[in-house]
N, C-alpha and C positions, 0 to 999 in steps of 0.2 A: 433694870436688873436682868442679866442674861439668864436663860433657862438652864437648869441643872441637867447634866447629861448622865446617862447610865454608864457605869463603869463595869466592864465584864468581870465576872468572878475569878476567871483564870488570870494569873499574872502575865505580864507582857514577856518577861524574861525570868529564867530560873538559873540557879547555880549548877555547877557540874554534878553535884550529888543528886539533885532532883532530876536533872536531865538524864543521867545514867540510869536512875531507877525507872524513869518513864519509858526508856527504850530497851530496858533489860540488858544493859551492858555495864561494864565496870567503869569506875572513875578513871582507873589506870588506862583503859582502852581509849577513853575520850582524850586524856592528856597526851597519849602517844599519837592519836590522830591529829591533834592540834600541832604537834611538832613535826609530823611527817606528811601524810597524805592530804590532810585537811578536807576530808569527805563531809564532815558535819560542820555546818556554819555556826559561828559564834561571834560574840561581841567582846571586845576588850575595853573596859572602862577603867582607866587608871590601872591598878593591879588586879582588878576583879574580872573574872570570866563569866559571861552570861550566855544562855542559849534561849532562843525563841523556839518554843516547842512546835509551832506551826511550820517554821522553816526546817526544823530538824526532821519532821515527818515528811516534808516534801523532798528533802535530800535523800532520805531512806527509800522513798518510793522510786526515785530516779535510779537507785542502785539495785532495784528488784530484778531478780533473775528467775528463770524457770517459769512454770505455769504452762498453760495450753500453748501448743505450737502456733505460730502465726501461719495464716493461709499463704500458700505460695502463689505467686502470680503466674499465670500461664503466659508463655511468650506469644506475642502477636506474630502471626505469619503474614509476611508481605508477599504479594504476587510479584514475581520478578522475572 
């Protein structure tokens, strides 16, 4: 008999209402994003839309702007 495995408490995928609440945006915004820019990844299973919150967080992190400025590289001087 195979050993039982632990199932994580968090669901693999959530619906648009749960996803919108998790990222503090409206369901309307998520729907518009799916139809236009597609910034937030989603699954379409039949007629159901589902979001993996880990992938949603990664997508939001990739969109992050601002924060401390990056250090500028100093140009290398070539003897010439």
